[in-house]
Phi, psi and omega in degrees: 000146175282138184238137177234124179262133179241116190266090173201152175256005184261113178298325179298314179294320179298311182294335179288330181254358188307307184293324178298319178294320178293325179289323180226072183287149177290155174287169176304135179061027177247137175253137174226162177242128180237116180052040178082001182250133180280133180235127184238139170276108187270005180085209183251142175239146179287155179304326179299331177299315180297317181296320178295318181292325181295333185281347181278129183296334182277000182255127174268130180246127178236150180224135172255098187299319186302323181249009179053046180253136179245132178242125178250133178237122177205138185058232180254035182215140170252131177247119176266116183253112183254144173297138178264162179300325180300317180297318180298319179294320179296322181294320180295316179298315179299319178295318176299321183291326177294321182293320186295000000 
């Protein structure tokens, strides 16, 4: 999954810029500032990372089902985890293998 880090501990500030970040996400290893908040393209994270983070009591997990987006909040950072094109291809291949 592609990961975007938003450096704020305020849910209100995060939600104010959330859609703007999704519309114009930073590239991998790129930092941008949106309304005074640093947003970083953190590259790709494995699905196992999300599962490990979900198990931690200090991590808040939110999910936007319609777009299959997972949001992790811990400390002073929100991590937006988006499905990547590679994962979509893998899912299609797995479905094709089942059919054969």
